[in-house]
C-alpha positions in Angstrom: 0.0 0.0 0.0 1.6 3.2 -1.1 1.4 5.9 1.6 -0.9 8.7 0.3 1.3 11.3 2.1 4.4 10.2 0.2 5.9 12.9 -2.0 8.8 13.2 -4.3 12.0 13.0 -2.3 14.2 14.2 -5.3 14.3 17.9 -4.2 15.4 16.8 -0.7 18.3 14.7 -2.1 19.4 17.4 -4.5 19.9 19.9 -1.7 20.9 17.7 1.2 24.6 17.7 0.4 24.9 21.4 1.3 22.8 21.4 4.4 23.0 20.8 8.1 21.5 17.4 7.4 24.8 16.3 5.8 26.8 17.1 9.0 24.3 15.5 11.3 23.9 12.4 9.2 27.7 11.6 9.3 27.7 11.5 13.1 24.4 9.7 13.3 25.4 7.1 10.7 28.4 5.9 12.6 26.5 5.5 15.8 23.6 3.7 14.1 26.0 1.3 12.4 27.6 0.6 15.7 24.2 -0.2 17.2 23.5 -2.7 14.4 26.9 -4.3 14.9 26.3 -4.7 18.6 23.1 -6.6 17.9 24.3 -8.6 14.8 28.0 -8.7 14.1 27.7 -10.2 10.6 25.1 -11.3 8.1 22.9 -9.9 5.4 21.6 -6.4 6.1 18.9 -4.4 4.3 18.3 -0.7 4.9 14.8 -0.1 3.8 14.9 3.5 3.0 18.7 3.9 2.6 18.9 7.4 1.4 22.5 8.0 0.4 23.7 4.8 2.1 25.9 6.3 4.8 25.0 3.7 7.4 25.5 0.9 5.0 28.9 2.3 4.1 29.9 1.9 7.7 28.7 -1.7 7.7 30.0 -3.0 4.4 33.2 -4.4 5.7 31.5 -6.6 8.3 28.1 -7.3 6.7 26.7 -8.1 3.3 24.8 -4.9 2.7 21.7 -4.1 0.5 20.0 -0.7 0.2 16.5 0.1 -1.0 15.1 3.6 -1.5 11.9 5.1 -3.0 14.0 7.9 -4.6 15.9 7.0 -7.7 18.3 9.9 -7.0 19.0 8.6 -3.5 19.7 5.2 -5.0 22.2 6.7 -7.5 24.0 8.4 -4.6 24.1 5.2 -2.6 25.6 3.3 -5.6 28.7 5.5 -5.1 29.2 3.8 -1.6 27.8 0.3 -1.9 27.1 -2.2 -4.7 23.6 -3.6 -4.0 20.9 -0.9 -4.3 17.3 -1.2 -5.4 14.7 1.4 -6.2 11.5 0.3 -4.4 8.8 0.9 -1.9 9.0 0.0 1.8 5.4 -1.3 1.7 6.3 -3.8 -1.1 9.9 -4.9 -0.5 11.0 -6.7 -3.7 12.6 -9.6 -1.8 11.6 -13.1 -0.8 10.5 -13.7 2.8 13.1 -14.6 5.5 16.2 -13.3 3.6 17.9 -10.8 5.9 19.6 -11.1 9.3 19.0 -7.4 9.9 16.4 -5.0 8.4 16.5 -1.4 9.5 15.6 2.1 8.7 15.9 5.4 10.2 14.1 8.6 9.3 11.2 6.7 7.6 8.7 5.1 10.0 7.7 8.5 11.4 7.0 9.9 7.9 4.2 7.4 7.2 0.6 7.2 8.4 0.9 3.4 8.3 4.0 2.5 10.5 2.6 -0.9 11.5 2.2 -2.0 7.9 5.7 -0.9 7.1 7.2 -2.7 10.1 5.3 -5.9 9.2 6.8 -5.8 5.7 10.2 -5.3 7.1 9.6 -8.3 9.4 8.4 -10.4 6.4 11.9 -10.2 4.8 13.7 -10.8 8.1 15.0 -14.3 8.9 14.0 -16.2 12.0 16.3 -15.0 14.8 16.9 -11.8 12.8 16.2 -8.3 14.0 14.4 -5.2 12.8 15.7 -1.8 14.0 14.2 1.6 13.4 14.3 5.0 14.9 11.7 7.7 15.4 12.1 11.2 16.8 10.8 11.9 20.3 8.0 14.4 20.8 10.2 16.1 23.5 13.3 16.6 21.5 14.9 19.1 19.2 13.2 17.7 16.1 9.8 19.3 16.6 11.5 22.6 17.2 13.5 22.6 14.0 11.0 20.8 11.9 13.3 17.9 11.1 15.0 17.4 7.8 12.3 15.5 5.9 10.2 17.0 3.1 7.0 15.4 4.3 4.8 15.4 7.4 6.3 13.7 10.4 5.0 12.1 13.6 6.9 12.7 16.8 6.5 10.0 19.4 5.9 10.0 23.1 7.3 7.1 25.1 3.8 5.7 25.5 3.0 6.0 21.8 6.2 4.3 20.8 5.7 1.4 23.3 2.1 1.0 22.0 3.4 0.7 18.4 5.9 -2.0 19.5 3.3 -3.8 21.4 1.1 -4.3 18.3 3.8 -6.5 16.7 3.8 -10.2 17.3 7.5 -10.4 18.3 9.5 -9.4 21.4 10.9 -5.9 21.2 12.9 -3.4 23.2 13.0 0.3 23.2 16.1 2.4 23.7 16.9 6.1 23.8 19.4 7.0 21.1 21.5 9.9 19.7 21.8 12.2 22.7 18.2 11.4 23.8 16.6 12.8 20.7 15.3 9.5 19.3 13.7 6.2 20.3 15.1 3.1 18.8 12.9 0.0 18.4 14.7 -3.4 18.2 12.4 -6.3 17.3 13.6 -9.9 17.5 11.9 -12.2 15.1 
């Protein structure tokens, strides 16, 4: 199901190289890659909504990495960093079921009105004993103040709302604070 709120991400990817986003993303990418490695030190990894592939770049020496993004321009930028990139939709991942050890995204779940459906699709392509990781901005953080970096409407989560989202999934999950307390991270174990 394509999210009706989804817009063209191309203008965002054209200007992002010269923005505050680029500086923040570099720091964030290293920390997020470290979190993934702490949970799964090797295996097949999919970033569903890879943007320019910075997190995958930090994982490519320890994991077999794959990227998927809705924006063709983002995919083109990612191909400069990693080999396996697909243009596609997070609601219809073009992969067989039970393929990846880790499926993650950051900066995507909070931009859709259907987060549960997107997470279910990410879980579909995750192997048994694999994990799904994702981040969302907290309601009480800097993100609502600065409007974030994304070109479409966003949802900022309270701790209660985030726990409720995780509880609607049929697998055990944990919640962590991340990136200087600005984000919640969900880790779902399939």
